[in-house]
Biopython code that builds the backbone (N, CA, C, O; Angstrom):
import numpy as np
from Bio.PDB.StructureBuilder import StructureBuilder

atoms = [
    (1, "MET", "N", (102.963, 80.058, 106.616)),
    (1, "MET", "CA", (102.236, 81.310, 106.577)),
    (1, "MET", "C", (101.637, 81.486, 105.182)),
    (1, "MET", "O", (102.321, 81.306, 104.175)),
    (2, "ALA", "N", (100.378, 81.833, 105.139)),
    (2, "ALA", "CA", (99.714, 82.052, 103.858)),
    (2, "ALA", "C", (100.246, 83.319, 103.199)),
    (2, "ALA", "O", (100.431, 84.337, 103.866)),
    (3, "LYS", "N", (100.487, 83.261, 101.919)),
    (3, "LYS", "CA", (101.062, 84.402, 101.215)),
    (3, "LYS", "C", (100.014, 85.253, 100.508)),
    (3, "LYS", "O", (100.339, 86.312, 99.972)),
    (4, "ALA", "N", (98.769, 84.807, 100.500)),
    (4, "ALA", "CA", (97.727, 85.501, 99.742)),
    (4, "ALA", "C", (97.382, 86.864, 100.326)),
    (4, "ALA", "O", (96.928, 87.741, 99.591)),
    (5, "HIS", "N", (97.581, 87.067, 101.621)),
    (5, "HIS", "CA", (97.152, 88.308, 102.263)),
    (5, "HIS", "C", (98.307, 89.252, 102.593)),
    (5, "HIS", "O", (98.081, 90.295, 103.208)),
    (6, "ARG", "N", (99.509, 88.925, 102.212)),
    (6, "ARG", "CA", (100.637, 89.814, 102.491)),
    (6, "ARG", "C", (100.481, 91.096, 101.684)),
    (6, "ARG", "O", (100.283, 91.058, 100.469)),
    (7, "GLY", "N", (100.570, 92.210, 102.359)),
    (7, "GLY", "CA", (100.448, 93.485, 101.684)),
    (7, "GLY", "C", (99.030, 93.878, 101.341)),
    (7, "GLY", "O", (98.824, 94.822, 100.578)),
    (8, "ALA", "N", (98.045, 93.181, 101.883)),
    (8, "ALA", "CA", (96.647, 93.481, 101.560)),
    (8, "ALA", "C", (96.245, 94.866, 102.047)),
    (8, "ALA", "O", (95.386, 95.508, 101.442)),
    (9, "GLY", "N", (96.853, 95.331, 103.130)),
    (9, "GLY", "CA", (96.525, 96.643, 103.669)),
    (9, "GLY", "C", (96.942, 97.789, 102.764)),
    (9, "GLY", "O", (96.267, 98.818, 102.722)),
    (10, "ILE", "N", (98.040, 97.630, 102.039)),
    (10, "ILE", "CA", (98.472, 98.715, 101.157)),
    (10, "ILE", "C", (97.842, 98.608, 99.774)),
    (10, "ILE", "O", (97.842, 99.587, 99.028)),
    (11, "ARG", "N", (97.310, 97.455, 99.417)),
    (11, "ARG", "CA", (96.644, 97.333, 98.117)),
    (11, "ARG", "C", (95.400, 98.190, 98.039)),
    (11, "ARG", "O", (94.995, 98.613, 96.956)),
    (12, "GLU", "N", (94.785, 98.450, 99.199)),
    (12, "GLU", "CA", (93.565, 99.254, 99.235)),
    (12, "GLU", "C", (93.845, 100.746, 99.220)),
    (12, "GLU", "O", (92.938, 101.537, 98.959)),
    (13, "GLN", "N", (95.081, 101.150, 99.492)),
    (13, "GLN", "CA", (95.418, 102.572, 99.520)),
    (13, "GLN", "C", (95.607, 103.104, 98.101)),
    (13, "GLN", "O", (95.805, 102.351, 97.148)),
    (14, "GLN", "N", (95.538, 104.423, 98.001)),
    (14, "GLN", "CA", (95.730, 105.072, 96.711)),
    (14, "GLN", "C", (97.158, 104.827, 96.224)),
    (14, "GLN", "O", (98.104, 104.966, 96.999)),
    (15, "PHE", "N", (97.320, 104.476, 94.991)),
    (15, "PHE", "CA", (98.610, 104.168, 94.359)),
    (15, "PHE", "C", (99.351, 103.056, 95.092)),
    (15, "PHE", "O", (100.578, 102.971, 95.035)),
    (16, "ARG", "N", (98.587, 102.197, 95.789)),
    (16, "ARG", "CA", (99.144, 101.070, 96.547)),
    (16, "ARG", "C", (100.189, 101.507, 97.561)),
    (16, "ARG", "O", (101.173, 100.803, 97.786)),
    (17, "GLY", "N", (99.976, 102.670, 98.175)),
    (17, "GLY", "CA", (100.854, 103.147, 99.240)),
    (17, "GLY", "C", (102.114, 103.826, 98.762)),
    (17, "GLY", "O", (102.982, 104.160, 99.569)),
    (18, "ARG", "N", (102.231, 104.037, 97.464)),
    (18, "ARG", "CA", (103.455, 104.650, 96.933)),
    (18, "ARG", "C", (103.244, 106.138, 96.666)),
    (18, "ARG", "O", (102.141, 106.579, 96.343)),
    (19, "GLY", "N", (104.316, 106.890, 96.808)),
    (19, "GLY", "CA", (104.249, 108.323, 96.573)),
    (19, "GLY", "C", (105.615, 108.945, 96.766)),
    (19, "GLY", "O", (106.636, 108.267, 96.657)),
    (20, "ASP", "N", (105.634, 110.234, 97.053)),
    (20, "ASP", "CA", (106.874, 110.971, 97.271)),
    (20, "ASP", "C", (107.039, 111.250, 98.756)),
    (20, "ASP", "O", (106.116, 111.733, 99.412)),
    (21, "CYS", "N", (108.215, 110.946, 99.277)),
    (21, "CYS", "CA", (108.499, 111.209, 100.687)),
    (21, "CYS", "C", (108.870, 112.691, 100.829)),
    (21, "CYS", "O", (109.769, 113.165, 100.133)),
    (22, "PRO", "N", (108.194, 113.428, 101.717)),
    (22, "PRO", "CA", (108.494, 114.847, 101.869)),
    (22, "PRO", "C", (109.819, 115.115, 102.584)),
    (22, "PRO", "O", (110.323, 116.237, 102.524)),
    (23, "VAL", "N", (110.393, 114.123, 103.254)),
    (23, "VAL", "CA", (111.633, 114.330, 103.995)),
    (23, "VAL", "C", (112.847, 114.129, 103.098)),
    (23, "VAL", "O", (113.697, 115.014, 102.991)),
    (24, "CYS", "N", (112.932, 112.960, 102.450)),
    (24, "CYS", "CA", (114.109, 112.646, 101.630)),
    (24, "CYS", "C", (113.899, 112.926, 100.147)),
    (24, "CYS", "O", (114.837, 112.822, 99.356)),
    (25, "LYS", "N", (112.676, 113.279, 99.768)),
    (25, "LYS", "CA", (112.330, 113.654, 98.385)),
    (25, "LYS", "C", (112.457, 112.516, 97.385)),
    (25, "LYS", "O", (112.565, 112.769, 96.185)),
    (26, "ARG", "N", (112.448, 111.259, 97.847)),
    (26, "ARG", "CA", (112.470, 110.123, 96.920)),
    (26, "ARG", "C", (111.097, 109.977, 96.282)),
    (26, "ARG", "O", (110.080, 110.277, 96.909)),
    (27, "THR", "N", (111.068, 109.522, 95.057)),
    (27, "THR", "CA", (109.800, 109.354, 94.347)),
    (27, "THR", "C", (109.521, 107.876, 94.151)),
    (27, "THR", "O", (110.447, 107.074, 94.027)),
    (28, "GLY", "N", (108.247, 107.516, 94.124)),
    (28, "GLY", "CA", (107.845, 106.142, 93.885)),
    (28, "GLY", "C", (108.177, 105.198, 95.018)),
    (28, "GLY", "O", (108.298, 103.992, 94.802)),
    (29, "ILE", "N", (108.327, 105.724, 96.228)),
    (29, "ILE", "CA", (108.667, 104.901, 97.389)),
    (29, "ILE", "C", (107.420, 104.725, 98.243)),
    (29, "ILE", "O", (106.531, 105.576, 98.217)),
    (30, "LYS", "N", (107.341, 103.634, 98.999)),
    (30, "LYS", "CA", (106.180, 103.405, 99.862)),
    (30, "LYS", "C", (106.213, 104.404, 101.016)),
    (30, "LYS", "O", (107.181, 104.454, 101.775)),
    (31, "VAL", "N", (105.162, 105.187, 101.142)),
    (31, "VAL", "CA", (105.036, 106.160, 102.228)),
    (31, "VAL", "C", (103.896, 105.681, 103.130)),
    (31, "VAL", "O", (102.726, 105.974, 102.884)),
    (32, "LEU", "N", (104.259, 104.945, 104.172)),
    (32, "LEU", "CA", (103.276, 104.256, 104.995)),
    (32, "LEU", "C", (103.240, 104.737, 106.439)),
    (32, "LEU", "O", (102.357, 104.329, 107.192)),
    (33, "TYR", "N", (104.163, 105.581, 106.842)),
    (33, "TYR", "CA", (104.286, 105.968, 108.239)),
    (33, "TYR", "C", (103.865, 107.418, 108.428)),
    (33, "TYR", "O", (104.389, 108.317, 107.769)),
    (34, "GLU", "N", (102.921, 107.639, 109.325)),
    (34, "GLU", "CA", (102.420, 108.991, 109.574)),
    (34, "GLU", "C", (103.205, 109.594, 110.728)),
    (34, "GLU", "O", (103.220, 109.049, 111.832)),
    (35, "ARG", "N", (103.854, 110.717, 110.470)),
    (35, "ARG", "CA", (104.639, 111.422, 111.489)),
    (35, "ARG", "C", (104.302, 112.902, 111.442)),
    (35, "ARG", "O", (103.855, 113.414, 110.415)),
    (36, "GLU", "N", (104.516, 113.581, 112.547)),
    (36, "GLU", "CA", (104.297, 115.018, 112.596)),
    (36, "GLU", "C", (105.616, 115.712, 112.283)),
    (36, "GLU", "O", (106.610, 115.534, 112.988)),
    (37, "ILE", "N", (105.610, 116.498, 111.225)),
    (37, "ILE", "CA", (106.797, 117.219, 110.776)),
    (37, "ILE", "C", (106.438, 118.687, 110.672)),
    (37, "ILE", "O", (105.549, 119.055, 109.903)),
    (38, "ASP", "N", (107.110, 119.523, 111.428)),
    (38, "ASP", "CA", (106.865, 120.972, 111.448)),
    (38, "ASP", "C", (105.414, 121.308, 111.751)),
    (38, "ASP", "O", (104.854, 122.240, 111.174)),
    (39, "GLY", "N", (104.808, 120.554, 112.651)),
    (39, "GLY", "CA", (103.444, 120.837, 113.068)),
    (39, "GLY", "C", (102.353, 120.267, 112.178)),
    (39, "GLY", "O", (101.174, 120.408, 112.502)),
    (40, "THR", "N", (102.700, 119.635, 111.080)),
    (40, "THR", "CA", (101.697, 119.027, 110.204)),
    (40, "THR", "C", (101.971, 117.535, 110.101)),
    (40, "THR", "O", (103.123, 117.104, 110.155)),
    (41, "LYS", "N", (100.919, 116.751, 109.953)),
    (41, "LYS", "CA", (101.072, 115.306, 109.812)),
    (41, "LYS", "C", (101.393, 114.989, 108.358)),
    (41, "LYS", "O", (100.760, 115.512, 107.441)),
    (42, "ALA", "N", (102.373, 114.133, 108.162)),
    (42, "ALA", "CA", (102.786, 113.757, 106.819)),
    (42, "ALA", "C", (103.072, 112.265, 106.780)),
    (42, "ALA", "O", (103.461, 111.669, 107.784)),
    (43, "MET", "N", (102.879, 111.677, 105.628)),
    (43, "MET", "CA", (103.209, 110.271, 105.412)),
    (43, "MET", "C", (104.638, 110.216, 104.887)),
    (43, "MET", "O", (104.971, 110.869, 103.898)),
    (44, "ILE", "N", (105.496, 109.416, 105.572)),
    (44, "ILE", "CA", (106.904, 109.333, 105.196)),
    (44, "ILE", "C", (107.300, 107.880, 104.963)),
    (44, "ILE", "O", (106.543, 106.961, 105.275)),
    (45, "CYS", "N", (108.486, 107.685, 104.414)),
    (45, "CYS", "CA", (108.956, 106.335, 104.086)),
    (45, "CYS", "C", (109.570, 105.653, 105.312)),
    (45, "CYS", "O", (109.769, 106.279, 106.352)),
    (46, "LYS", "N", (109.857, 104.393, 105.171)),
    (46, "LYS", "CA", (110.374, 103.576, 106.262)),
    (46, "LYS", "C", (111.745, 104.065, 106.729)),
    (46, "LYS", "O", (112.010, 104.099, 107.930)),
    (47, "GLN", "N", (112.605, 104.440, 105.806)),
    (47, "GLN", "CA", (113.948, 104.870, 106.157)),
    (47, "GLN", "C", (113.930, 106.181, 106.941)),
    (47, "GLN", "O", (114.667, 106.336, 107.914)),
    (48, "CYS", "N", (113.094, 107.114, 106.521)),
    (48, "CYS", "CA", (112.988, 108.398, 107.220)),
    (48, "CYS", "C", (112.336, 108.218, 108.587)),
    (48, "CYS", "O", (112.693, 108.909, 109.542)),
    (49, "ASN", "N", (111.385, 107.298, 108.685)),
    (49, "ASN", "CA", (110.742, 107.014, 109.961)),
    (49, "ASN", "C", (111.777, 106.490, 110.960)),
    (49, "ASN", "O", (111.777, 106.904, 112.119)),
    (50, "ALA", "N", (112.649, 105.594, 110.530)),
    (50, "ALA", "CA", (113.691, 105.048, 111.395)),
    (50, "ALA", "C", (114.683, 106.130, 111.805)),
    (50, "ALA", "O", (115.120, 106.169, 112.956)),
    (51, "THR", "N", (115.036, 106.999, 110.880)),
    (51, "THR", "CA", (115.963, 108.079, 111.172)),
    (51, "THR", "C", (115.384, 109.042, 112.207)),
    (51, "THR", "O", (116.084, 109.471, 113.124)),
    (52, "LEU", "N", (114.116, 109.376, 112.056)),
    (52, "LEU", "CA", (113.476, 110.285, 113.005)),
    (52, "LEU", "C", (113.307, 109.632, 114.379)),
    (52, "LEU", "O", (113.391, 110.316, 115.399)),
    (53, "LYS", "N", (113.071, 108.319, 114.415)),
    (53, "LYS", "CA", (112.971, 107.609, 115.696)),
    (53, "LYS", "C", (114.298, 107.621, 116.440)),
    (53, "LYS", "O", (114.323, 107.814, 117.656)),
    (54, "ARG", "N", (115.401, 107.418, 115.728)),
    (54, "ARG", "CA", (116.727, 107.413, 116.351)),
    (54, "ARG", "C", (117.129, 108.794, 116.821)),
    (54, "ARG", "O", (117.888, 108.923, 117.782)),
    (55, "ALA", "N", (116.635, 109.829, 116.165)),
    (55, "ALA", "CA", (116.984, 111.211, 116.536)),
    (55, "ALA", "C", (116.366, 111.618, 117.860)),
    (55, "ALA", "O", (116.916, 112.464, 118.564)),
    (56, "ASN", "N", (115.222, 111.025, 118.212)),
    (56, "ASN", "CA", (114.537, 111.405, 119.456)),
    (56, "ASN", "C", (115.025, 110.643, 120.620)),
    (56, "ASN", "O", (114.548, 110.848, 121.736)),
]
sb = StructureBuilder()
sb.init_structure("model")
sb.init_model(0)
sb.init_chain("A")
sb.init_seg("    ")
for serial, (resi, resn, name, xyz) in enumerate(atoms, 1):
    if name == "N":
        sb.init_residue(resn, " ", resi, " ")
    sb.init_atom(name, np.array(xyz, "f"), 0.0, 1.0, " ", f" {name:<3s}", serial, name[0])
structure = sb.get_structure()
């Protein structure tokens, strides 16, 4: 597998996909998953996305 294109999708995003997760309040974490939280769409981290999937 070629390694040159891994992560190319997040390199184009602002701050390379990193930010603050509104659910767990971690800073500098990759927020790549869009979920609806309290009626508004928010970008959350991988761990919170998995937790919310298991809850449903």
